[in-house]
C-alpha positions as CSV (number, residue, x, y, z in Angstrom):
1,M,-13.5,16.3,0.6
2,L,-11.4,16.1,-2.5
3,G,-8.5,14.7,-0.5
4,G,-10.5,11.9,0.8
5,F,-12.0,11.1,-2.7
6,L,-8.4,11.0,-4.1
7,A,-7.4,8.7,-1.4
8,L,-10.2,6.3,-2.1
9,L,-9.1,6.3,-5.8
10,S,-5.8,5.5,-4.6
11,G,-6.9,2.6,-2.7
12,A,-9.1,1.1,-5.4
13,T,-6.3,1.3,-8.0
14,F,-3.7,0.0,-5.5
15,A,-6.0,-3.1,-4.8
16,L,-6.2,-3.7,-8.7
17,N,-2.4,-3.5,-8.7
18,N,-2.1,-6.1,-6.0
19,A,-4.4,-8.6,-7.8
20,A,-2.5,-8.2,-11.0
21,V,0.9,-8.8,-9.2
22,R,-0.6,-11.8,-7.7
23,R,-1.4,-13.3,-11.1
24,G,2.0,-12.2,-12.4
25,V,4.1,-13.8,-9.6
26,L,2.5,-17.2,-10.3
27,T,5.0,-17.7,-13.3
28,G,7.3,-14.7,-12.9
29,S,9.7,-13.6,-10.2
30,V,9.6,-10.8,-7.7
31,A,12.7,-9.2,-9.3
32,Q,11.1,-9.3,-12.7
33,A,8.0,-7.6,-11.2
34,M,10.2,-4.9,-9.8
35,A,12.2,-4.3,-12.9
36,I,8.9,-3.5,-14.8
37,T,6.7,-1.9,-12.1
38,V,9.3,0.7,-10.8
39,P,10.9,2.2,-14.0
40,I,7.4,2.4,-15.6
41,G,6.6,5.1,-13.2
42,V,9.1,7.6,-14.6
43,P,7.5,8.1,-18.0
44,M,4.0,7.9,-16.7
45,F,4.6,10.7,-14.1
46,L,6.6,12.7,-16.6
47,L,3.7,12.6,-19.1
48,A,1.2,13.4,-16.4
49,A,3.4,16.3,-15.4
50,V,3.6,17.7,-19.0
51,A,0.0,17.1,-19.6
52,S,-1.1,19.0,-16.5
53,G,1.3,21.8,-16.9
54,T,3.0,21.2,-13.5
55,L,6.5,19.9,-14.8
56,P,8.1,23.4,-14.1
57,G,7.1,22.7,-10.3
58,I,9.9,20.1,-10.2
59,T,12.4,22.9,-9.6
60,G,10.4,24.6,-7.0
61,F,11.3,22.1,-4.1
62,S,14.2,23.0,-1.7
63,Q,17.2,20.7,-1.6
64,N,15.7,19.4,1.6
65,G,12.5,18.6,0.0
66,V,14.0,17.0,-2.9
67,L,16.2,14.7,-0.6
68,I,13.1,13.6,1.5
69,L,11.0,13.0,-1.6
70,C,13.8,10.7,-2.9
71,L,14.1,9.0,0.4
72,A,10.2,8.4,0.3
73,G,10.6,6.8,-3.2
74,V,13.3,4.4,-2.2
75,I,11.4,3.4,0.9
76,H,8.0,3.1,-0.8
77,F,8.8,1.9,-4.4
78,I,12.0,-0.3,-3.4
79,W,11.6,-1.6,0.1
80,G,7.8,-1.5,0.5
81,R,7.1,-2.8,-2.9
82,Y,9.5,-5.5,-2.8
83,C,8.3,-6.8,0.6
84,N,4.8,-6.5,-0.7
85,Y,5.5,-8.7,-3.7
86,R,7.3,-11.3,-1.6
87,A,4.4,-11.4,0.7
88,T,1.8,-11.6,-2.1
89,R,3.7,-14.5,-3.8
90,A,3.9,-16.4,-0.3
91,I,0.6,-16.0,1.1
92,G,-1.5,-14.2,-1.6
93,A,-3.0,-10.6,-1.5
94,N,-6.0,-11.5,0.6
95,L,-3.9,-12.7,3.5
96,A,-1.2,-10.1,3.1
97,A,-3.7,-7.2,3.4
98,P,-4.7,-7.5,7.1
99,V,-1.0,-7.6,8.3
100,Q,-0.2,-4.7,6.0
101,Q,-2.7,-2.5,8.0
102,A,0.1,-2.3,10.6
103,N,1.4,0.6,8.3
104,L,-1.3,2.8,10.0
105,I,0.0,2.2,13.4
106,I,3.6,3.1,12.0
107,S,2.2,6.3,10.3
108,L,0.3,7.3,13.4
109,G,3.4,6.8,15.7
110,L,5.4,8.9,13.3
111,A,2.7,11.5,13.1
112,I,2.7,11.8,16.8
113,W,6.5,12.1,17.0
114,I,7.2,14.3,13.9
115,L,4.0,16.1,13.1
116,G,2.6,16.8,16.6
117,E,-0.4,14.4,16.4
118,T,-2.0,13.0,19.7
119,L,-3.0,9.5,20.8
120,T,-6.5,9.1,22.0
121,P,-8.7,6.2,23.4
122,L,-10.4,5.9,20.0
123,R,-7.0,5.5,18.3
124,I,-5.8,3.0,20.8
125,F,-9.1,1.0,20.1
126,G,-8.3,1.3,16.4
127,I,-4.8,-0.1,16.9
128,G,-6.2,-3.0,18.8
129,L,-8.5,-3.9,16.0
130,V,-5.8,-3.4,13.3
131,L,-3.6,-5.9,15.3
132,L,-6.6,-8.3,15.9
133,G,-7.5,-8.4,12.2
134,P,-4.4,-10.4,10.9
135,Y,-4.8,-13.0,13.8
136,L,-8.4,-13.7,12.8
137,A,-7.5,-13.9,9.0
138,M,-4.7,-16.3,9.6
139,R,-6.7,-18.8,11.5
140,T,-7.5,-20.8,8.6
141,T,-7.9,-24.6,9.1
142,K,-6.0,-27.2,7.1
143,E,-9.3,-28.0,5.4
144,T,-9.7,-24.5,4.1
145,A,-6.2,-23.1,3.5
146,P,-5.2,-25.3,0.6
147,I,-6.8,-23.8,-2.6
148,T,-6.5,-25.5,-5.9
149,E,-4.3,-23.4,-8.2
150,Q,-5.2,-23.8,-11.8
151,A,-2.7,-23.6,-14.6
152,V,-2.0,-20.0,-15.8
153,K,-1.2,-21.8,-19.3
154,A,-2.6,-24.8,-20.8
155,E,0.8,-26.8,-20.5
156,T,1.0,-26.1,-16.6
157,K,-0.4,-28.8,-14.4
158,P,-2.8,-27.8,-11.8
159,A,-1.2,-27.5,-8.3
160,V,-2.1,-26.8,-4.7
161,F,-1.7,-23.4,-3.3
162,Q,-0.1,-23.9,0.2
163,P,0.4,-20.5,1.7
164,R,3.9,-20.1,3.3
165,Y,2.7,-18.2,6.4
166,A,6.1,-17.5,8.0
167,E,7.6,-15.9,4.8
168,G,4.2,-14.1,4.0
169,I,3.7,-12.6,7.4
170,L,7.3,-11.5,7.8
171,F,7.3,-9.7,4.4
172,A,3.9,-8.3,4.8
173,F,4.8,-6.7,8.1
174,L,8.2,-5.4,6.5
175,S,6.1,-3.9,3.6
176,A,4.0,-2.2,6.2
177,T,7.1,-0.5,7.6
178,G,7.8,1.1,4.1
179,Y,4.2,1.8,3.4
180,G,3.9,3.5,6.9
181,V,7.0,5.6,6.9
182,S,6.7,6.9,3.3
183,P,3.4,8.9,3.8
184,I,5.1,11.1,6.5
185,L,8.0,11.7,4.2
186,V,5.8,12.6,1.2
187,R,3.7,15.0,3.4
188,I,7.0,16.6,4.6
189,G,8.6,16.6,1.2
190,L,5.8,18.3,-0.6
191,E,6.4,21.3,1.7
192,D,2.6,22.4,1.6
193,K,2.9,23.7,-2.0
194,G,-0.5,22.4,-2.8
195,L,-2.1,20.2,-5.5
196,A,0.2,21.4,-8.3
197,A,3.3,20.0,-6.5
198,A,1.9,16.3,-6.3
199,I,2.9,15.1,-9.7
200,P,6.4,16.7,-9.7
201,G,7.0,15.4,-6.3
202,G,5.9,11.9,-7.4
203,L,8.2,12.2,-10.4
204,I,11.1,12.9,-8.1
205,S,10.3,10.0,-5.9
206,Y,9.9,7.6,-8.9
207,M,13.1,8.7,-10.4
208,A,15.0,8.0,-7.1
209,G,13.4,4.5,-6.9
210,T,14.3,3.8,-10.6
211,A,17.8,4.8,-10.0
212,V,18.2,2.4,-7.2
213,M,16.5,-0.4,-9.4
214,V,19.0,0.5,-12.2
215,L,21.9,-0.2,-9.7
216,F,20.4,-3.5,-8.8
217,L,20.0,-4.5,-12.5
218,L,23.7,-3.8,-13.0
219,L,24.5,-6.7,-10.5
220,P,25.7,-9.8,-12.3
221,G,22.9,-11.8,-13.8
222,Q,20.1,-9.6,-12.7
223,L,19.5,-7.8,-16.0
224,R,19.8,-11.2,-17.8
225,H,17.1,-12.7,-15.5
226,A,14.9,-9.6,-15.9
227,L,15.0,-9.9,-19.7
228,A,14.2,-13.6,-19.5
229,I,10.6,-12.9,-18.4
230,K,7.8,-14.7,-20.2
231,S,5.0,-13.0,-21.9
232,E,2.2,-14.0,-19.4
233,P,3.8,-12.5,-16.2
234,A,5.1,-9.6,-18.3
235,K,1.7,-8.6,-19.3
236,W,0.5,-8.7,-15.8
237,F,3.4,-6.9,-14.2
238,T,2.9,-4.1,-17.0
239,F,-0.7,-3.6,-16.1
240,S,0.2,-3.7,-12.4
241,G,2.9,-1.0,-12.9
242,V,0.3,1.2,-14.8
243,M,-2.3,0.7,-12.0
244,V,0.2,1.4,-9.3
245,C,1.3,4.6,-10.9
246,F,-2.3,5.9,-11.0
247,S,-2.5,4.9,-7.3
248,Q,0.6,6.9,-6.5
249,M,-0.6,9.9,-8.4
250,F,-3.9,9.9,-6.6
251,L,-2.0,9.4,-3.3
252,Y,0.5,12.2,-3.9
253,M,-2.3,14.6,-4.7
254,A,-4.4,13.6,-1.6
255,M,-1.2,14.0,0.6
256,A,-0.7,17.4,-1.0
257,I,-4.0,18.7,0.2
258,A,-5.1,16.7,3.1
259,P,-3.6,15.3,6.6
260,V,-1.8,12.1,6.7
261,T,-4.3,11.0,9.4
262,V,-7.1,11.2,6.9
263,V,-5.5,10.1,3.7
264,S,-3.6,7.0,5.0
265,P,-6.7,5.2,6.6
266,I,-9.0,5.9,3.7
267,S,-6.4,4.7,1.3
268,R,-6.4,1.4,3.2
269,L,-9.9,0.8,2.1
270,S,-7.9,-1.0,-0.7
271,I,-8.3,-4.2,1.3
272,L,-11.9,-4.4,0.5
273,F,-11.3,-3.7,-3.1
274,R,-8.6,-6.2,-3.0
275,L,-11.1,-9.0,-2.0
276,Y,-13.3,-8.1,-5.0
277,F,-10.4,-7.8,-7.5
278,S,-8.9,-11.0,-6.1
279,Q,-12.1,-12.9,-6.7
280,L,-12.4,-11.4,-10.3
281,L,-8.7,-12.1,-11.4
282,N,-7.5,-14.9,-9.0
283,P,-10.4,-17.1,-7.9
284,D,-8.0,-20.1,-7.8
285,H,-5.0,-18.4,-6.5
286,E,-6.0,-16.8,-3.3
287,V,-7.2,-17.9,0.1
288,F,-10.8,-16.9,0.6
289,G,-13.4,-17.8,3.3
290,G,-15.3,-16.3,6.2
291,K,-12.2,-15.9,8.5
292,V,-10.3,-13.9,5.9
293,V,-13.3,-11.7,5.3
294,L,-13.7,-11.3,9.0
295,G,-10.1,-10.4,9.7
296,T,-10.2,-7.9,6.8
297,V,-13.3,-6.2,8.1
298,V,-12.0,-6.0,11.7
299,S,-8.7,-4.5,10.5
300,L,-10.8,-2.1,8.3
301,L,-12.8,-1.1,11.3
302,G,-9.6,-0.4,13.1
303,A,-8.5,1.8,10.4
304,L,-11.7,3.7,10.3
305,A,-11.5,4.2,14.2
306,L,-8.1,5.7,13.7
307,T,-9.7,8.4,11.5
308,L,-12.4,9.4,14.0
309,S,-12.1,12.5,16.1
310,T,-13.5,12.5,19.8
311,D,-15.4,15.6,19.0
312,L,-17.3,13.9,16.1
313,V,-18.1,10.9,18.1
314,T,-19.4,12.9,21.1
315,S,-21.4,15.1,18.8
316,L,-23.2,12.2,17.1
317,V,-23.7,9.9,20.3
318,R,-25.0,11.1,23.5
319,L,-22.6,9.7,26.2
320,P,-22.3,10.1,30.0
321,D,-20.0,12.9,31.0
322,S,-17.5,10.3,32.6
323,V,-17.2,8.7,29.3
324,V,-16.8,11.9,27.3
325,Q,-14.1,12.8,29.8
326,V,-12.2,9.5,29.2
327,L,-12.6,10.0,25.4
328,H,-11.0,13.3,25.6
329,W,-7.8,12.0,27.0
330,Q,-4.7,12.6,24.9
331,W,-1.2,11.6,24.9
332,P,1.3,13.1,24.8
């Protein structure tokens, strides 16, 4: 119960982070967003570890656990986040969300391969819905796709938001690979040490991601570009960085006490929160409409189907024996 609640909090704060990033990349770059949102995680997790008294736990991981947590940090905070920001800038947070649901399929596949999970008819059905959702969401007509984009500042002239579908879909899927692999690594890296290991584990991951980000900033011109950020995007990127840190804290705590197959789908409820926060923060900078909502809901139903156990369904619904037998099929 606690794990599911923490996963829900993670999804809500992650959605708010995405809405803030969308606002920031209107006038700032993806590199500037990364330069703020990744390093800010280290002091936040450090303060959280000190405040909770769990900082000594950072030395309690095995060498293998530390390496896996570092790898999770690089894959999630560098690869996944960069691709997410590129997708958000190209097509907006609303259109990117259904495509990113593919991370559940990746997580499930790895859970079957590494953690000994099984594939069932319900999960196959869920995978189908997850794949159908993006197709429905992307079927926007020429009349509904362009959205007037008002100026963020008074001196900026209004423009027309034209989603760059090819770029956006590509990077949304690439971000799903990072977001799909990292939960498996986090679950393994935390080594079943319980809730007390979550914040120290997250700190290790953020330190690894920040180290890679520092190396990137040492490249010619990158630090100068990051420091040239204007106040408007800097404000939104900072807010985003704080929100995503809270999201990761909740996620690491959830992963420490609940299975990946429970935490990952619940955290993907963020796509519903994302619609609300996008309407609140970016009403003129996103694609809305019935098809986007339909695609989001369909992919969400797919995510929920991935969490259902066959025993739960058969206990709630009276089905013919032949159907029950089919539902109990498993692979491998």
